[in-house]
Structure formats: structure tokens, C-alpha cells
VOFITOR-738614 format. One line per 10 residues: their letters; for each residue y negated, z, x negated of N, C-alpha, C, O. Coordinates in steps of 0.2 Angstrom, whole numbers, plus 5000, padded with zeros to 4 digits. Example, Ala and Ser with C-alpha at 12.3 -4.5 7.8 and 13.67 -1.06 7.14 Angstrom:
as = 5028,5039,4934,5022,5039,4938,5016,5039,4934,5017,5042,4929  5011,5035,4936,5005,5036,4932,5000,5039,4936,4994,5040,4933
//
This chain:
xxxxxxxxxx = 5097,4874,4777,5098,4866,4777,5105,4865,4778,5109,4867,4774  5107,4861,4782,5114,4859,4783,5116,4854,4778,5112,4850,4775  5123,4854,4778,5126,4850,4772,5124,4842,4774,5125,4840,4780  5122,4838,4769,5121,4831,4771,5127,4827,4770,5131,4828,4766  5128,4823,4775,5134,4818,4775,5131,4811,4771,5127,4808,4774  5133,4810,4766,5130,4804,4762,5134,4797,4763,5140,4797,4765  5131,4792,4763,5136,4787,4762,5132,4782,4756,5127,4783,4754  5136,4777,4753,5134,4773,4747,5128,4769,4750,5124,4767,4745  5126,4768,4756,5119,4764,4757,5113,4768,4757,5108,4766,4757  5115,4775,4756,5109,4780,4756,5108,4781,4749,5103,4786,4749
xxxxxxxxxx = 5110,4779,4744,5109,4780,4738,5101,4779,4736,5099,4773,4737  5098,4783,4732,5091,4784,4731,5087,4786,4736,5081,4787,4734  5089,4788,4741,5085,4791,4747,5081,4797,4745,5084,4801,4742  5075,4799,4746,5071,4805,4745,5075,4810,4749,5078,4808,4754  5074,4816,4747,5077,4822,4750,5075,4829,4748,5072,4829,4743  5075,4834,4752,5073,4840,4750,5080,4844,4747,5086,4842,4749  5080,4848,4743,5086,4851,4739,5086,4858,4741,5081,4862,4740  5091,4861,4742,5092,4867,4742,5094,4870,4734,5098,4867,4731  5091,4875,4731,5092,4877,4725,5097,4883,4725,5096,4887,4730  5101,4885,4721,5105,4891,4720,5107,4891,4714,5106,4887,4710
xxxxxxxxxx = 5108,4897,4712,5111,4899,4705,5118,4898,4705,5121,4897,4710  5121,4897,4698,5128,4895,4698,5131,4898,4691,5127,4898,4686  5137,4900,4691,5139,4901,4685,5145,4898,4683,5149,4896,4687  5146,4896,4676,5152,4893,4674,5151,4886,4676,5146,4884,4677  5158,4881,4676,5158,4874,4676,5162,4873,4682,5167,4877,4683  5161,4867,4685,5165,4864,4690,5171,4861,4686,5169,4859,4680  5178,4860,4688,5183,4857,4685,5181,4850,4684,5178,4847,4688  5182,4848,4678,5181,4840,4676,5180,4840,4669,5179,4846,4666  5179,4835,4666,5178,4834,4659,5171,4831,4657,5168,4827,4661  5168,4834,4652,5162,4831,4650,5163,4824,4646,5169,4823,4644
xxxxxxxxxx = 5157,4820,4646,5157,4814,4643,5156,4813,4636,5151,4813,4634  5162,4814,4631,5160,4815,4624,5166,4812,4620,5171,4815,4620  5165,4805,4617,5169,4802,4613,5164,4797,4610,5159,4798,4609  5167,4791,4608,5164,4786,4603,5164,4779,4606,5169,4776,4607  5158,4776,4606,5158,4768,4606,5151,4767,4609,5148,4762,4606  5148,4770,4614,5141,4769,4616,5137,4775,4612,5140,4779,4609  5130,4774,4612,5126,4779,4607,5121,4780,4610,5118,4777,4615  5117,4786,4607,5111,4789,4608,5107,4788,4603,5109,4788,4597  5100,4788,4605,5095,4788,4599,5089,4792,4602,5086,4790,4607  5086,4797,4597,5081,4800,4599,5075,4796,4599,5073,4793,4593
xxxxxxxxxx = 5070,4795,4605,5064,4791,4605,5058,4795,4600,5056,4800,4601  5057,4791,4595,5052,4793,4591,5045,4788,4591,5045,4782,4589  5039,4793,4594,5034,4789,4595,5031,4786,4588,5032,4789,4583  5028,4781,4587,5026,4777,4582,5022,4782,4576,5022,4782,4570  5018,4786,4579,5014,4791,4576,5018,4796,4571,5016,4798,4566  5025,4796,4574,5029,4802,4571,5034,4798,4566,5038,4801,4562  5035,4792,4567,5041,4788,4563,5041,4790,4557,5046,4791,4554  5036,4790,4553,5036,4793,4546,5039,4799,4544,5043,4800,4540  5036,4804,4549,5038,4810,4547,5046,4811,4549,5049,4815,4546  5048,4808,4555,5054,4808,4556,5059,4805,4551,5065,4807,4550
xxxxxxxxxx = 5057,4800,4548,5061,4796,4543,5062,4801,4537,5067,4802,4534  5056,4803,4535,5056,4807,4530,5062,4814,4531,5066,4815,4526  5061,4817,4536,5065,4822,4538,5072,4820,4538,5077,4823,4535  5073,4814,4540,5080,4810,4540,5083,4810,4533,5089,4811,4533  5079,4808,4529,5082,4806,4522,5083,4813,4519,5088,4813,4515  5079,4818,4520,5081,4824,4517,5086,4829,4520,5089,4833,4517  5088,4826,4526,5093,4830,4530,5100,4829,4529,5100,4823,4526  5105,4832,4530,5112,4830,4530,5114,4823,4534,5110,4821,4538  5119,4820,4531,5120,4813,4534,5124,4813,4540,5125,4808,4543  5126,4819,4543,5130,4819,4549,5126,4816,4555,5120,4816,4555
xxxxxxxxxx = 5130,4814,4560,5125,4811,4567,5120,4815,4570,5115,4813,4573  5121,4822,4569,5117,4826,4572,5112,4829,4568,5109,4835,4569  5111,4827,4562,5107,4831,4557,5099,4828,4557,5095,4832,4556  5098,4822,4559,5091,4820,4558,5088,4818,4564,5091,4816,4568  5081,4819,4566,5078,4818,4571,5079,4810,4574,5078,4808,4580  5080,4805,4569,5081,4798,4572,5088,4796,4571,5089,4790,4571  5093,4801,4570,5099,4798,4569,5103,4797,4576,5101,4799,4581  5109,4793,4575,5113,4791,4580,5119,4795,4582,5121,4799,4578  5121,4796,4588,5125,4801,4590,5129,4797,4595,5127,4792,4598  5136,4798,4595,5140,4794,4600,5142,4797,4607,5143,4803,4607
xxxxxxxxxx = 5144,4793,4612,5146,4795,4618,5152,4790,4620,5154,4785,4616  5156,4791,4626,5161,4787,4626,5162,4780,4629,5157,4778,4633  5167,4777,4628,5169,4771,4631,5172,4773,4638,5176,4778,4639  5170,4770,4643,5173,4773,4650,5172,4779,4652,5176,4782,4656  5165,4781,4650,5164,4788,4652,5162,4789,4659,5162,4795,4662  5160,4784,4664,5159,4785,4670,5165,4784,4673,5168,4779,4675  5168,4791,4674,5175,4791,4677,5173,4797,4682,5169,4801,4681  5178,4797,4687,5179,4804,4692,5180,4810,4687,5185,4809,4683  5176,4816,4688,5177,4821,4685,5173,4823,4679,5173,4828,4677  5170,4816,4677,5166,4817,4671,5160,4820,4672,5157,4819,4678
xxxxxxxxxx = 5157,4825,4668,5151,4827,4667,5146,4823,4665,5146,4821,4659  5140,4821,4668,5136,4816,4666,5128,4819,4667,5127,4824,4669  5124,4815,4666,5117,4817,4667,5114,4812,4672,5115,4806,4672  5110,4814,4677,5107,4808,4682,5099,4809,4681,5096,4814,4681  5096,4804,4681,5089,4803,4680,5086,4803,4689,5089,4799,4693  5082,4807,4690,5080,4808,4697,5075,4802,4699,5071,4800,4695  5076,4800,4706,5071,4795,4708,5067,4798,4714,5062,4794,4716  5069,4803,4717,5065,4805,4723,5059,4809,4722,5058,4811,4716  5054,4810,4726,5047,4813,4726,5049,4820,4725,5053,4823,4729  5046,4824,4720,5046,4830,4718,5051,4831,4712,5051,4837,4709
xxxxxxxxxx = 5055,4826,4711,5060,4826,4705,5059,4821,4700,5062,4821,4695  5055,4816,4702,5055,4809,4699,5054,4810,4691,5050,4812,4688  5059,4806,4688,5059,4806,4680,5063,4813,4678,5063,4813,4672  5065,4817,4681,5068,4823,4678,5075,4822,4678,5078,4818,4682  5079,4825,4674,5087,4824,4672,5090,4830,4674,5088,4835,4671  5096,4829,4678,5099,4835,4680,5107,4832,4678,5109,4826,4678  5111,4837,4677,5118,4836,4676,5122,4836,4683,5121,4839,4688  5127,4833,4682,5132,4832,4689,5138,4829,4687,5139,4825,4683  5143,4830,4691,5150,4828,4690,5151,4821,4694,5149,4821,4700  5153,4816,4691,5156,4811,4694,5162,4813,4700,5167,4816,4698
xxxxxxxxxx = 5160,4810,4706,5166,4812,4711,5169,4805,4714,5175,4806,4716  5166,4800,4715,5168,4793,4718,5164,4787,4714,5158,4787,4714  5167,4783,4712,5165,4777,4709,5165,4771,4715,5171,4769,4717  5159,4769,4717,5159,4764,4723,5161,4757,4721,5160,4755,4715  5162,4753,4725,5163,4746,4724,5156,4742,4723,5156,4736,4721  5150,4745,4725,5145,4740,4726,5139,4744,4720,5133,4743,4721  5142,4747,4715,5137,4749,4710,5134,4756,4711,5128,4758,4709  5137,4760,4715,5134,4766,4717,5139,4772,4715,5145,4771,4715  5137,4777,4714,5142,4782,4711,5141,4789,4715,5136,4792,4714  5146,4791,4719,5145,4798,4720,5145,4804,4716,5150,4805,4713
xxxxxxxxxx = 5140,4808,4715,5140,4814,4710,5138,4820,4714,5136,4820,4720  5140,4826,4711,5141,4832,4713,5136,4836,4708,5138,4838,4703  5130,4838,4711,5125,4842,4706,5127,4848,4704,5131,4851,4708  5126,4850,4698,5127,4857,4697,5122,4861,4699,5124,4867,4700  5115,4860,4700,5110,4864,4701,5108,4864,4708,5104,4868,4710  5110,4859,4713,5109,4859,4719,5114,4861,4724,5120,4859,4724  5112,4866,4729,5117,4867,4734,5116,4865,4741,5110,4864,4743  5121,4864,4745,5120,4861,4751,5115,4865,4756,5112,4863,4761  5114,4872,4754,5109,4875,4758,5109,4881,4755,5113,4883,4751  5104,4885,4757,5102,4892,4753,5107,4897,4754,5108,4901,4750
xxxxxxxxxx = 5111,4897,4760,5116,4901,4762,5123,4900,4759,5128,4904,4759  5124,4894,4755,5130,4891,4752,5131,4890,4745,5126,4888,4742  5137,4892,4742,5138,4890,4735,5140,4883,4734,5140,4881,4728  5142,4879,4739,5145,4873,4738,5139,4868,4736,5134,4868,4738  5141,4864,4731,5137,4860,4727,5135,4853,4732,5138,4851,4736  5129,4851,4731,5127,4844,4734,5130,4839,4731,5129,4838,4725  5132,4834,4736,5134,4828,4734,5129,4822,4736,5125,4823,4741  5130,4816,4733,5124,4812,4734,5126,4805,4731,5128,4804,4725  5126,4800,4735,5126,4793,4732,5121,4791,4727,5115,4791,4730  5121,4789,4721,5115,4786,4718,5118,4780,4713,5123,4778,4712
xxxxxxxxxx = 5113,4776,4712,5115,4771,4708,5118,4772,4701,5115,4776,4697  5123,4768,4699,5125,4768,4692,5120,4769,4686,5121,4772,4681  5115,4765,4687,5110,4765,4681,5106,4771,4680,5102,4772,4676  5107,4775,4685,5104,4783,4684,5108,4787,4680,5106,4792,4678  5114,4785,4679,5118,4789,4676,5119,4788,4668,5118,4783,4665  5121,4793,4664,5122,4792,4657,5126,4798,4655,5126,4803,4658  5130,4797,4650,5134,4803,4647,5129,4809,4645,5123,4809,4645  5133,4814,4644,5128,4820,4641,5126,4817,4634,5130,4814,4631  5120,4820,4633,5118,4818,4625,5120,4823,4620,5121,4828,4622  5120,4821,4614,5123,4826,4609,5118,4832,4609,5112,4831,4612
xxxxxxxxxx = 5118,4838,4605,5115,4843,4604,5108,4841,4600,5109,4836,4597  5103,4844,4600,5097,4842,4597,5098,4843,4588,5102,4847,4586  5096,4839,4585,5097,4840,4577,5095,4847,4576,5091,4849,4579  5098,4850,4571,5094,4857,4568,5087,4857,4567,5085,4853,4562  5084,4861,4570,5076,4862,4568,5072,4856,4570,5067,4855,4567  5075,4852,4575,5071,4845,4576,5063,4847,4578,5059,4843,4576  5062,4852,4580,5055,4854,4582,5050,4854,4576,5044,4854,4577  5053,4855,4570,5049,4856,4564,5045,4849,4562,5040,4850,4559  5048,4843,4565,5045,4838,4564,5041,4834,4569,5040,4828,4569  5039,4839,4575,5036,4836,4580,5028,4836,4579,5026,4841,4576
xxxxxxxxxx = 5025,4832,4582,5018,4830,4581,5014,4831,4587,5017,4828,4592  5007,4835,4588,5004,4835,4594,5004,4829,4597,5004,4823,4595  5006,4830,4603,5005,4823,4609,5013,4820,4610,5014,4816,4614  5017,4822,4605,5024,4819,4605,5028,4821,4611,5028,4827,4612  5031,4818,4615,5034,4819,4620,5042,4821,4619,5046,4818,4616  5043,4827,4622,5050,4830,4622,5052,4832,4630,5048,4831,4634  5057,4835,4630,5059,4838,4637,5060,4844,4637,5063,4847,4632  5058,4848,4643,5057,4855,4643,5063,4857,4649,5063,4854,4654  5068,4862,4647,5072,4865,4652,5069,4868,4657,5066,4873,4655  5069,4866,4664,5065,4869,4669,5069,4869,4675,5071,4863,4677
xxxxxxxxxx = 5070,4874,4679,5074,4874,4686,5080,4871,4685,5082,4868,4690  5084,4871,4679,5091,4869,4678,5091,4862,4677,5096,4859,4677  5084,4859,4675,5084,4852,4674,5080,4851,4668,5077,4855,4665  5080,4844,4666,5075,4843,4659,5070,4839,4662,5071,4834,4666  5064,4841,4660,5058,4838,4663,5053,4835,4656,5054,4838,4651  5050,4830,4656,5046,4827,4651,5040,4830,4650,5036,4831,4655  5038,4834,4645,5032,4837,4643,5029,4834,4637,5032,4830,4634  5023,4836,4634,5020,4834,4629,5019,4839,4623,5016,4844,4625  5022,4839,4617,5021,4844,4613,5013,4846,4610,5010,4841,4608  5012,4852,4610,5005,4853,4609,5004,4857,4601,5000,4854,4597
xxxxxxxxxx = 5008,4861,4600,5008,4865,4593,5013,4871,4592,5015,4874,4597  5014,4873,4587,5018,4878,4584,5014,4884,4585,5008,4884,4583  5016,4889,4588,5011,4896,4588,5013,4900,4582,5018,4899,4579  5009,4905,4582,5010,4910,4576,5017,4914,4577,5020,4916,4572  5018,4915,4584,5024,4918,4585,5031,4914,4584,5036,4917,4586  5030,4908,4582,5036,4904,4581,5038,4901,4587,5043,4897,4587  5034,4901,4593,5036,4897,4599,5033,4890,4599,5029,4889,4594  5035,4886,4603,5032,4879,4605,5028,4878,4611,5030,4880,4616  5021,4876,4610,5017,4876,4616,5018,4868,4619,5017,4864,4615  5019,4868,4625,5019,4861,4628,5014,4860,4633,5011,4865,4636
xxxxxxxxxx = 5013,4855,4635,5009,4853,4641,5013,4851,4647,5016,4846,4647  5013,4854,4652,5017,4853,4658,5013,4853,4664,5016,4855,4669  5006,4852,4664,5002,4852,4669,5005,4846,4675,5004,4846,4681  5008,4841,4671,5010,4836,4678,5014,4839,4683,5015,4837,4688  5017,4845,4680,5023,4848,4685,5020,4855,4689,5023,4859,4691  5012,4856,4688,5009,4861,4689,5011,4867,4686,5010,4873,4689  5013,4867,4679,5015,4873,4676,5010,4874,4671,5011,4879,4667  5005,4870,4670,4999,4871,4664,5002,4871,4658,5006,4866,4657  5000,4875,4653,5003,4875,4647,5008,4880,4646,5007,4886,4648  5014,4879,4643,5019,4884,4642,5021,4884,4635,5022,4880,4631
xxxxxxxxxx = 5024,4891,4634,5026,4892,4626,5033,4894,4628,5035,4898,4632  5037,4890,4624,5044,4892,4624,5047,4893,4617,5043,4892,4612  5054,4894,4617,5057,4894,4611,5060,4887,4609,5061,4884,4614  5062,4885,4604,5066,4879,4602,5071,4877,4606,5073,4871,4607  5075,4882,4609,5081,4881,4613,5080,4879,4620,5084,4876,4624  5073,4879,4623,5071,4877,4628,5068,4869,4629,5066,4867,4634  5068,4867,4623,5067,4860,4622,5072,4856,4619,5076,4858,4615  5072,4849,4620,5076,4844,4617,5072,4838,4616,5067,4838,4618  5075,4833,4611,5071,4827,4610,5072,4823,4617,5076,4824,4621  5068,4818,4617,5070,4811,4622,5074,4808,4620,5073,4804,4615
xxxxx = 5081,4808,4623,5087,4804,4621,5086,4798,4624,5084,4798,4630  5088,4792,4620,5089,4786,4624,5095,4783,4624,5098,4783,4618  5099,4781,4629,5106,4780,4629,5106,4772,4628,5103,4768,4631  5110,4771,4623,5111,4764,4622,5118,4761,4624,5121,4757,4620  5120,4763,4630,5127,4760,4632,5126,4755,4636,5131,4752,4638
//
């Protein structure tokens, strides 16, 4: 697959992506400071459990499943590491990290994905114009042992193929892993360690 030449008018266009492994990070800064905020989405059925866990936990921003954590003012700047909510077929709804490269004049932003290469023979990362509304700063780390408060059917995100995908929590296994339903992605039922999951973060920026 040859390197794509993108323009701002092509933002949101469906495309096939070449995947390649990568090591380390590209130059740039991650979006981490204070003014806008994230909140974990907690289903109604789990609010009581989350609030109980919150009151018993440490009062620091990352200590409770429904706690607030901060992200920066002016975070959408060239060089910043952000997350992009994908809108194309095969990736719709998944979330991938990327570096901001150019901020356009019409509400679109050029990003360089960490997980996607321009071809299977190249280590160069794929660039694409996306809508600014698809971007958000990196969320904070999950609260310690956030999975202990999960209830069957609660939605979380699974790290899969270098991105985050929405799945449904099913149960805690006897082996200490977490079983999730990933059938919508063709993966059936998956058992993972807590490090492979994170809460569903809502960005309040």
C-alpha cells in the first residue's frame, strides 16, 4: 500500500490501514495539565457500588472509579499526543493514539498515528486529516483496582491491536483474570489481566 496523500477535505474518509509494530515514542509532548477534565462513565446499575468504592478510597483524583482527573488547557497543539475516536469501517468506535501535526483552519486536524504505517514495508507512520471533535487528550491512568467494582454487563475498553475497543465485562475468573464479551469484533469471549482493560472515560473539555 503506497503512502496516502491526504488533504483536509478528505477528513473522515474510510480507508484500509497498514499495521506495523513500533517501539518507543515519536518526538512530541503528551497532553497532561489542568483545566478540562475526564470522568469514568458508570452505568446506572453500578453507580451505588462505584460511589461506595469512592467513599472508601483515597481522595486523590485517580483513586476512585467515579473520580475526576484533569487534562490540559490548549491541549490540541502540534506535537501533542492525543487519542482519536475512529469513524471508518472496521475501526468504528475504537480509540487510537496519535500525534497532532497540523491544526487546520476549518476545524480539521492532521494527526500521525502511532499504530498505523503507510505500508507493510515501511516504518513511516500514517498521517490523516480528522475532525477536531474526534480528538481528546490522553485520559488518566485507571484508578487502582478499578476492576474490583465492575459488574456483569458493564462496558469497559479492551486494549486490542494497539487501540482501545469497547467490550462488556462478564465476570472475574478463578485465575484472577477478567472475562469480557468481544463478540462484536469477532473475538468472542476473552480473558485478560486488569492491565488489558480500562474504564470508559468521558472527556469534559
